MDAnalysis code that builds the backbone (N, CA, C; Angstrom):
import MDAnalysis as mda
import numpy as np

u = mda.Universe.empty(306, n_residues=102, atom_resindex=np.repeat(np.arange(102), 3), trajectory=True)
u.add_TopologyAttr("name", ["N", "CA", "C"] * 102)
u.add_TopologyAttr("resid", np.arange(1, 103))
u.add_TopologyAttr("resname", ["MET", "ARG", "ARG", "CYS", "CYS", "ASP", "MET", "LYS", "GLY", "PHE", "LEU", "SER", "PHE", "GLN", "VAL", "LEU", "ARG", "LEU", "ILE", "GLY", "ASN", "LYS", "PRO", "MET", "SER", "GLY", "GLU", "GLU", "LEU", "ARG", "CYS", "GLU", "LEU", "GLU", "LYS", "ARG", "ARG", "GLY", "SER", "LYS", "PRO", "SER", "PRO", "GLY", "THR", "ILE", "TYR", "PRO", "VAL", "LEU", "LYS", "SER", "LEU", "ALA", "GLU", "ASN", "GLY", "TRP", "ILE", "LYS", "THR", "ARG", "ASP", "SER", "GLY", "LYS", "GLU", "LYS", "LYS", "TYR", "GLN", "LEU", "THR", "LEU", "ALA", "GLY", "ARG", "LYS", "GLU", "LEU", "ASN", "ASP", "ALA", "THR", "GLY", "ARG", "PHE", "ILE", "SER", "ILE", "PHE", "CYS", "ASP", "MET", "GLY", "GLU", "ASP", "PHE", "LYS", "ARG", "ALA", "LYS"])
u.atoms.positions = np.array([
    [0.844, -1.187, 0.000],
    [0.000, 0.000, 0.000],
    [0.882, 1.241, 0.000],
    [0.497, 2.215, -0.793],
    [1.212, 3.473, -0.872],
    [1.050, 4.224, 0.447],
    [2.101, 4.887, 0.892],
    [2.040, 5.706, 2.103],
    [1.666, 7.128, 1.725],
    [0.838, 7.744, 2.531],
    [0.396, 9.115, 2.270],
    [1.570, 10.076, 2.384],
    [2.284, 9.932, 3.433],
    [3.278, 10.957, 3.757],
    [4.658, 10.332, 3.814],
    [5.261, 10.196, 2.656],
    [6.609, 9.653, 2.610],
    [7.644, 10.758, 2.818],
    [7.173, 11.942, 3.153],
    [7.979, 13.110, 3.465],
    [8.743, 13.649, 2.252],
    [8.365, 13.214, 1.031],
    [8.942, 13.805, -0.176],
    [8.247, 15.126, -0.477],
    [7.032, 15.240, -0.056],
    [6.241, 16.449, -0.230],
    [5.218, 16.479, 0.892],
    [4.761, 17.649, 1.230],
    [3.914, 17.756, 2.402],
    [2.463, 18.085, 2.107],
    [2.094, 18.277, 0.866],
    [0.733, 18.693, 0.589],
    [-0.281, 17.629, 1.006],
    [-0.017, 16.363, 0.683],
    [-0.939, 15.301, 1.093],
    [-1.063, 15.247, 2.610],
    [0.054, 15.393, 3.294],
    [0.066, 15.379, 4.758],
    [-0.743, 16.560, 5.299],
    [-0.516, 17.751, 4.747],
    [-1.248, 18.928, 5.210],
    [-2.746, 18.772, 4.972],
    [-3.122, 18.280, 3.814],
    [-4.539, 18.094, 3.504],
    [-5.160, 17.076, 4.451],
    [-4.463, 15.977, 4.673],
    [-4.986, 14.952, 5.577],
    [-5.156, 15.520, 6.990],
    [-4.189, 16.314, 7.450],
    [-4.294, 16.909, 8.790],
    [-5.469, 17.884, 8.871],
    [-5.640, 18.697, 7.858],
    [-6.743, 19.660, 7.874],
    [-8.089, 18.949, 7.886],
    [-8.238, 17.944, 7.038],
    [-9.492, 17.193, 6.999],
    [-9.681, 16.416, 8.298],
    [-8.582, 16.051, 8.945],
    [-8.672, 15.365, 10.227],
    [-9.268, 16.232, 11.319],
    [-9.152, 17.547, 11.165],
    [-9.729, 18.471, 12.140],
    [-11.228, 18.649, 11.941],
    [-11.654, 18.679, 10.671],
    [-13.077, 18.819, 10.351],
    [-13.259, 18.556, 8.869],
    [-14.435, 18.069, 8.461],
    [-14.697, 17.903, 7.035],
    [-14.590, 19.258, 6.331],
    [-13.977, 19.251, 5.165],
    [-13.757, 20.490, 4.422],
    [-13.998, 20.260, 2.936],
    [-14.405, 21.320, 2.255],
    [-14.540, 21.280, 0.798],
    [-13.164, 21.575, 0.184],
    [-13.051, 21.339, -1.106],
    [-11.804, 21.656, -1.798],
    [-11.455, 23.130, -1.679],
    [-12.451, 23.990, -1.816],
    [-12.202, 25.434, -1.722],
    [-11.793, 25.829, -0.303],
    [-12.423, 25.251, 0.701],
    [-12.024, 25.536, 2.089],
    [-10.575, 25.114, 2.326],
    [-10.201, 23.973, 1.777],
    [-8.816, 23.513, 1.910],
    [-7.856, 24.485, 1.237],
    [-8.211, 24.924, 0.036],
    [-7.349, 25.874, -0.683],
    [-7.158, 27.159, 0.119],
    [-8.240, 27.665, 0.707],
    [-8.152, 28.907, 1.495],
    [-7.328, 28.703, 2.764],
    [-7.517, 27.587, 3.428],
    [-6.751, 27.310, 4.650],
    [-5.271, 27.139, 4.330],
    [-4.968, 26.478, 3.241],
    [-3.567, 26.317, 2.836],
    [-2.948, 27.663, 2.474],
    [-3.740, 28.542, 1.888],
    [-3.239, 29.883, 1.571],
    [-2.842, 30.617, 2.851],
    [-3.655, 30.511, 3.887],
    [-3.326, 31.149, 5.170],
    [-2.015, 30.619, 5.730],
    [-1.789, 29.330, 5.596],
    [-0.629, 28.691, 6.202],
    [0.628, 28.795, 5.349],
    [0.477, 28.804, 4.029],
    [1.624, 28.735, 3.140],
    [1.906, 30.043, 2.423],
    [0.944, 30.960, 2.428],
    [1.146, 32.231, 1.756],
    [0.702, 32.237, 0.303],
    [0.383, 31.088, -0.246],
    [-0.129, 31.038, -1.616],
    [-1.232, 29.988, -1.681],
    [-2.199, 30.269, -2.522],
    [-3.363, 29.391, -2.644],
    [-3.093, 28.365, -3.740],
    [-3.133, 27.079, -3.392],
    [-2.915, 26.079, -4.434],
    [-4.054, 26.122, -5.462],
    [-3.708, 25.875, -6.686],
    [-4.717, 25.876, -7.748],
    [-5.614, 24.647, -7.623],
    [-6.800, 24.690, -8.234],
    [-7.638, 23.488, -8.258],
    [-6.903, 22.308, -8.896],
    [-6.053, 22.596, -9.883],
    [-5.281, 21.550, -10.541],
    [-4.226, 20.924, -9.653],
    [-3.961, 21.536, -8.520],
    [-3.027, 20.970, -7.533],
    [-3.784, 20.230, -6.443],
    [-4.841, 20.856, -5.921],
    [-5.522, 20.297, -4.752],
    [-6.396, 19.091, -5.090],
    [-7.101, 19.129, -6.217],
    [-8.033, 18.039, -6.509],
    [-7.343, 16.716, -6.853],
    [-6.203, 16.716, -7.517],
    [-5.493, 15.438, -7.671],
    [-5.030, 14.847, -6.330],
    [-4.679, 15.701, -5.380],
    [-4.309, 15.221, -4.045],
    [-5.518, 14.583, -3.382],
    [-6.653, 15.245, -3.457],
    [-7.883, 14.686, -2.873],
    [-8.253, 13.363, -3.544],
    [-8.102, 13.302, -4.856],
    [-8.397, 12.061, -5.582],
    [-7.481, 10.936, -5.113],
    [-6.200, 11.224, -4.967],
    [-5.237, 10.217, -4.520],
    [-5.556, 9.739, -3.100],
    [-5.877, 10.671, -2.214],
    [-6.226, 10.293, -0.842],
    [-7.478, 9.421, -0.820],
    [-8.447, 9.746, -1.676],
    [-9.680, 8.953, -1.754],
    [-9.402, 7.567, -2.335],
    [-8.566, 7.505, -3.373],
    [-8.235, 6.213, -3.984],
    [-7.533, 5.279, -3.007],
    [-6.788, 5.868, -2.082],
    [-6.108, 5.061, -1.068],
    [-7.016, 4.715, 0.110],
    [-8.227, 5.231, 0.096],
    [-9.191, 4.919, 1.142],
    [-9.025, 5.735, 2.409],
    [-8.296, 6.842, 2.337],
    [-8.038, 7.643, 3.525],
    [-9.054, 8.750, 3.747],
    [-9.744, 9.143, 2.670],
    [-10.815, 10.128, 2.804],
    [-12.012, 9.647, 2.002],
    [-13.168, 10.208, 2.329],
    [-14.380, 9.956, 1.549],
    [-15.116, 11.273, 1.421],
    [-16.017, 11.326, 0.463],
    [-16.781, 12.549, 0.265],
    [-18.118, 12.442, 0.982],
    [-18.551, 13.588, 1.415],
    [-19.864, 13.713, 2.057],
    [-20.561, 14.866, 1.362],
    [-21.669, 14.581, 0.755],
    [-22.422, 15.619, 0.052],
    [-23.270, 16.362, 1.067],
    [-22.939, 17.628, 1.266],
    [-23.655, 18.417, 2.267],
    [-24.642, 19.377, 1.614],
    [-25.194, 18.951, 0.508],
    [-26.156, 19.811, -0.174],
    [-25.512, 20.560, -1.308],
    [-25.062, 21.781, -1.040],
    [-24.528, 22.609, -2.123],
    [-23.060, 22.336, -2.440],
    [-22.332, 21.683, -1.549],
    [-20.931, 21.405, -1.846],
    [-20.503, 20.060, -1.271],
    [-19.482, 19.530, -1.887],
    [-18.936, 18.254, -1.456],
    [-17.885, 18.519, -0.388],
    [-17.974, 17.801, 0.714],
    [-16.974, 17.913, 1.778],
    [-16.222, 16.599, 1.863],
    [-14.983, 16.691, 2.251],
    [-14.128, 15.522, 2.402],
    [-13.910, 15.271, 3.884],
    [-13.927, 14.002, 4.268],
    [-13.696, 13.641, 5.666],
    [-12.831, 12.395, 5.725],
    [-12.171, 12.217, 6.857],
    [-11.316, 11.044, 7.042],
    [-12.142, 9.781, 7.193],
    [-11.567, 8.689, 6.726],
    [-12.108, 7.362, 7.008],
    [-11.330, 6.822, 8.211],
    [-11.704, 5.662, 8.708],
    [-10.925, 5.044, 9.792],
    [-9.501, 4.772, 9.341],
    [-9.348, 4.304, 8.102],
    [-7.995, 4.069, 7.561],
    [-7.229, 5.385, 7.446],
    [-7.945, 6.458, 7.104],
    [-7.322, 7.778, 7.019],
    [-6.850, 8.272, 8.370],
    [-7.638, 8.020, 9.406],
    [-7.246, 8.415, 10.766],
    [-5.964, 7.682, 11.170],
    [-5.900, 6.382, 10.849],
    [-4.704, 5.605, 11.169],
    [-3.499, 6.131, 10.385],
    [-3.684, 6.406, 9.102],
    [-2.586, 6.935, 8.282],
    [-2.135, 8.289, 8.803],
    [-3.082, 9.134, 9.192],
    [-2.731, 10.444, 9.741],
    [-1.909, 10.287, 11.015],
    [-2.317, 9.392, 11.893],
    [-1.558, 9.160, 13.130],
    [-0.162, 8.635, 12.819],
    [-0.058, 7.677, 11.897],
    [1.249, 7.132, 11.516],
    [2.131, 8.208, 10.883],
    [1.535, 8.993, 9.967],
    [2.293, 10.040, 9.282],
    [2.759, 11.120, 10.255],
    [1.913, 11.471, 11.208],
    [2.299, 12.473, 12.209],
    [3.463, 11.954, 13.045],
    [3.417, 10.683, 13.404],
    [4.538, 10.076, 14.131],
    [5.825, 10.120, 13.323],
    [5.739, 9.829, 12.023],
    [6.933, 9.901, 11.164],
    [7.445, 11.333, 11.076],
    [6.527, 12.278, 10.929],
    [6.914, 13.684, 10.849],
    [7.661, 14.106, 12.113],
    [7.097, 13.776, 13.255],
    [7.718, 14.153, 14.532],
    [9.091, 13.503, 14.676],
    [9.206, 12.235, 14.299],
    [10.498, 11.560, 14.449],
    [11.560, 12.163, 13.541],
    [11.137, 12.701, 12.402],
    [12.097, 13.302, 11.471],
    [12.443, 14.736, 11.871],
    [11.447, 15.499, 12.297],
    [11.633, 16.941, 12.452],
    [11.532, 17.480, 13.873],
    [11.398, 16.642, 14.877],
    [11.142, 17.148, 16.231],
    [12.272, 18.021, 16.763],
    [13.481, 17.813, 16.325],
    [14.595, 18.599, 16.858],
    [14.917, 19.831, 16.019],
    [14.157, 20.100, 15.008],
    [14.473, 21.231, 14.129],
    [14.353, 22.586, 14.823],
    [13.462, 22.707, 15.787],
    [13.321, 23.972, 16.504],
    [14.630, 24.378, 17.167],
    [15.282, 23.435, 17.815],
    [16.583, 23.724, 18.441],
    [17.641, 24.035, 17.408],
    [17.652, 23.303, 16.307],
    [18.614, 23.569, 15.239],
    [18.417, 24.975, 14.677],
    [17.163, 25.367, 14.505],
    [16.855, 26.681, 13.963],
    [17.326, 27.785, 14.908],
    [17.105, 27.599, 16.199],
    [17.552, 28.596, 17.176],
    [19.073, 28.755, 17.168],
    [19.791, 27.635, 17.052],
    [21.256, 27.689, 17.024],
    [21.782, 28.364, 15.759],
    [21.071, 28.238, 14.653],
    [21.510, 28.775, 13.373],
    [21.401, 30.291, 13.311],
    [20.587, 30.895, 14.166],
    [20.388, 32.356, 14.137],
    [21.576, 33.111, 14.625],
])
């Protein structure tokens, strides 16, 4: 099975974390990512990520009337927990490294 967050890129990880907090539409995800990253990903960037996450069984869609929202599945929750653990194990000491570099 493909891993969501192999740490080669963080967009899938960020999307999974955001959806893990609450179901979100593609546009809500784009706006939230803009707040965090400083630039809004295009639909051509975000929707392939959502498709890949859905194909892996980590998210599913919920039709809330006027817009489609994405939410985690049980497998998605497990992948998010595993990916967060990998992220922490790789980057947990970066704060200290950053302080020393200043």
